[in-house]
N, C-alpha and C positions, 0 to 999 in steps of 0.2 A: 263064646268063643274064650274065656278066661284071660289068660294072660295078655298083655298086649304085645302084638305082632313085631317082626322087624320092618322099618319103617321102609324099604321096597315092598315087605309082602303088604304091606298095612294101604301101599298106591295103590297095588295090582289086583287086590284081591274082592275088589268091587270096579268094574265097570261106571265111568263118568262118574260125576262131581255129585255122589249122593249122600247122604244124611250120613248112611254108614261107615263110609270112608274117610270122613271128615272126624265121625267117632273114634275109626281107629288109630287117626294121625292124630289128635289131641290126646288119646292116650297113651302113646307113646312119647308123644312131648312131657304130659305130665308123671311120667313114668321115671325117665330117663334125666328133667331138669329140675331138681328142689326149689330151686327158686321162682319159675312157673309154677310149679305148683300150690306152692306159698301162696305167691298174688294172689291165684285163682279161688284159691283157700280165706284168704283177707278179704275177698270182695264178697265172699256168701258169709262171711260173718264168723267164719270157723276159724277159732282161736286157740284150740287146746294144742298143747305141748304132743310130741309123739316123739316116738325114737325111730320108725318105718311106716312108711306106706304102701298100700298094697293097692295098685291098679287094674281093676279088670272091666272089662265089656259083654254090653249082651246077655247078661246075667238073667236068670229065669228061680224066681220064686215060684209057691202057692201060700193063698192068704184066705182067709173066711172056714168056713163048714163046706164052703162047696169046694175047697182047695181051686180057686180060680187060679190059671195061671197067667204071670205079671213078668214080661220082658222087663228090665231096666238097660239103659243103654250104655252108662258109666257109672260105674260106682268105685267109690276114693274110700279105703277104709283107715283110718287112723290107728295104728298099735302101741301102746305106752311099752317101757324097759321091761315092764314084766308078764309082755305079752296078752294085756288086758285092752281092751276094744276102747278108745276114748273118745270117738267118733266117728261118724256113717255119712258118705253123701250120696244122694243117687241123683243124677243127672240127665234128664231126656232131651235132645236134641232134634232140630225141624230144621232144615233146610229147603227153602224156595228160593232158587236162582232167577227163575222167570218172574220173582214177583205176580204170580199169577193167585188170584183170589180163593179158586178150588184146588191149591195143592194141598199136598195129604196134611192133616191138622192133626189136633187130639182128640183120640179116639173117645165115645162113651163109655163116662168111668175111670178110665185111663190113670186120671190125676189119684183119683179116690185110692184104687187100688193100688199104688204106686205107691201112698203115703200109708198105707194102711203096710204094704211090705216094708216099708221104710223101718216104720214102727216096731214090727215084726224081728226084724232083725238088728235095730239101734239096742233094742235092752235098758240099761241105764248110761248108754254114750249117746253125748249130744249128737242130732242128727240136722243134717239138710235135706229139702228136697228143691231140685232148682231145674231150669229150663235155657236153654239156648237155643236160639231162632233166629234166622234172618233179621235185619234191621227193618227190613218192609213191613215185617208184620209186628214189630214192637210199638202197639198203641194201634194198630187197626182197626176199626169198629168192629167191623166183622172177624177177626182173626183175632178175639179176644183168646188169653191167658188164664187157665182154670188158676183160681185162689191157692190150691194147693199148695203151689210152687211158689215159696217166700221170693226165691230169685229169680227172675228173667233177665237174659243177659243178650245181648247181642252177637254174630260173631264177628263185625267189628270190633267188640268191645274185648274178646276174647284175645283179637289180635293185639291187641295195644296193649294188656296185659302181658305179652309174650315181648313184646317190645322192651317194656319196661324192664322183664328181669332179664333179659341179655346185658344190659348192663348201659353205659352213657352210649352220647351219640356217634355211630360210627363201629359199634359191636359186630354189626354184618360183618364186613370186612376183615375185620380181625378173629372171625369165626371161620375164615377164608383160610387160615393159616397153618399149614402143615403140623403146629405144633399146639392148637385153638385145642380147648377139651372137648371130647366126640359128645357130650349132652351141649354144647354151644351148637357144636354143626349141627346138629337134631332138632334145635330149639329154630335155627336159622332155617332149616327146610320147613318146617312145620309153618313159623310167620313168613314165609314167601308162598307156600300154601295157599294160604288164608287171606293175605294181604288184600286179593281182590275183590273180597269183598271188605274188606277196613280201608280202602282209600276214601270212600265219602265224598260228599260234595266236595266243587272249589271253594275257598273262602279267600278274604281280601287280600292275605300272605300271598297265595298260588296266584293271583293276580298282579301281585307287583311281581314275585318272581320270573312270571311270565314275559313282564315287561322289560324285566333287565337281560332277559337270558339272549337273544338278538345281541343286544348291545354289547355283553358281556364276551360273547365270541366275535363281535368288530373289533373288541380290541384286542383278542387275542393274536388275531390275523394280525392287526397292528406291530403287537409288539414282535411278531416272529417276521415279519415283514421287515420291522428295523434290526432284527438279528441278522437275517442273511443278508442284508447291508454291511454289517458289520462285517460278518466274517468273510465276505467276497462271493457268497453263492449264486444260487440264481433265484431272478427276481421273485418269482410266481411263491405265494402259499396255496398247499394244498388240502383238500378237504374228503378226497372220499375213499381212504383206509376205514376199512372196517373190520373190525375184530369181530370173533363169533359171539361174544356178548354184545355187540353192538354198542362200543364204547367209540364216545364223542373224541374223534383225530384231528389234526390240524398240522401240517408240519410241512419242514422245508428240508429241502436234499440238497446236497452239493459233491461236488470231488473228493476223491479218498488224497491223502498225497502217493505223488506217484514213485515212491520209494517204499510205498507201504503194501503187504500182500492183499490186501482189498480193491486194490488198482488194478491186480491181474487179476481178480475175479469178473466172472460174467457178471456185468451189470453192479459189480460193486461200488456199493455209495457210500456216505456220511449221512446222519439223519439227525435233526430234532422235532421232537411234535410235541404239542401239550394237549391234554387230553383229560377228559371232565371225572376221570377218576382212574383207578388201578385195570393196567390192561386187562380185559377179558374179565374184570369185575364184573356180575350181573346186579350188584346190589342197586336198588332205584335211586340213592342218593351218596355218592362217593368223595373225596378229595383232589381235587385237580394236581395233575402229576406234571413234572419235565422231564423228556425222557431223550438224551445227547448218546448217539452212538455208531456202531456202522451196521449194515446189511449186505448179504450178499443172496443170488438165485439160489434156491433149492429146489429140486420136484418131492410130491410128494413120497416115494419111495426114500431117498436123501433124508428129508425129515423126519421119518418115521425110525428110520435107523440110528440117526442124529441122536433123538429123542432119548434111544434104549442106551445110548453109550452113557461116558464117563462125561461129556464135553458138558450139559446141562449142569453138572457138579462142580466142573473146575473154572467154568463162569461164573456160577455164585458164589465160591471160594473165593475169587477176585474180588467182589465186590458189587456181581452187576448183573443184571437180568437178562436172562436167558429166553428170547419170544421165537417161536413157531408160527408163523404165521402170514399173511399176501402173498403165499408163494414164493417165501424166501425162510431167510434164518437171521437171527439178530442179534446183537451182545449191545446193550444199550444200560447206561448211568442212569439213576433217578433222583428224582427229588421233589418233596412236597411242591408247589407253584407260590404259596402262600410266602415261600423263603426268601423270595424275589420279589414279590409284589409290595411285603407288608412294609419290607425297611423303605421301599422307593416312592415319593409322594408322587412322581412325574414318570414321565415313558421313557426319559430319554434315562432316569436313572435305576428303572428298571431291564430297560435295554441293561444298560452296562452291566449290574448285577449278572443277570444270567448270563452273558457272553464269557464274562470271568470263569463262571462256571464248568460251561462249553465249552471254552479253550484248553483248560485243566481237566477236564475227563474222556474229548473224544482221543488224546494220545495215552489214555489209561487204557480205554476199549480198546484201541489198537495192537495193544500191547496183549492183550485176551489173549486163550488160545484157539486158535483156527479150528473151523469147524469140520472135524476130523472122528470118523468114529474110531 
């Protein structure tokens, strides 16, 4: 196939979650994201300096006097500043999502032929032959990996390398920002694709986190209940709001001031919500947020027209977050929840800090541009 495909092409070229699709997606990320490429190269013991890298897929070579045809899933060629080949890496990929002992494995003489092709192509450059397989096959007594593959990685480790290449904790959220480099977005999409095979088994920390989750949401409800009481809003705390990304949300609602334009709109209300991540963020781990602002009912056509108008930009220009969701339009102020939780050691202190911000934010949101196309 040659040069890596575009990400959408790589995803659609092959049906199902097959090894060829994974190979293409991996190649896209390695080609676009230098740190991810270097993470993988270092894992394979390749430390050669290079000026540029060429990442190709499904390359065919001929070896031996019989000109045996050899296909390599993924080839990484490292070139020096003078155009000289510094290093060559061949990678064979296998994928066994069903953990079947009879799934396609290494063909007879495949490793030997690939090793011969590598030596033939590498010349005097350093070289590595590696394999990437499903984690269920690593160390399997009946799924042994030929010794010619000096390194064998699981897809889980590849995803972990992608995560390390992305940066500090939270890079997945930053990669979704409009100003994020394209390479980060590509890495995020490939990491998200691979993480299904990268989650792994439950660990002790996971059990502790699961035990804390229900208690944490109970405390969120308690916080919002007290906030609602201070604001003089309804007694009930709601949890049925679902975003397209299924972000966890707990919220309270109150009447807008009678003199405000929101009060004249159909079901115009004020809201305070606490979420387990940024609104519509699909990252598996998010930073809890608190939102405060207003919302009005708008049908699908109205939301579509409004979304393509200047209104979202005007709202963002006012330092607010425009949201199209739940059959309505909303303008919210937003803060990290930790800004109010960490300074306060008691519930009353946390409520006090939250209410102070909410009472300052709500009038600001009411001064935002009305939702008109």
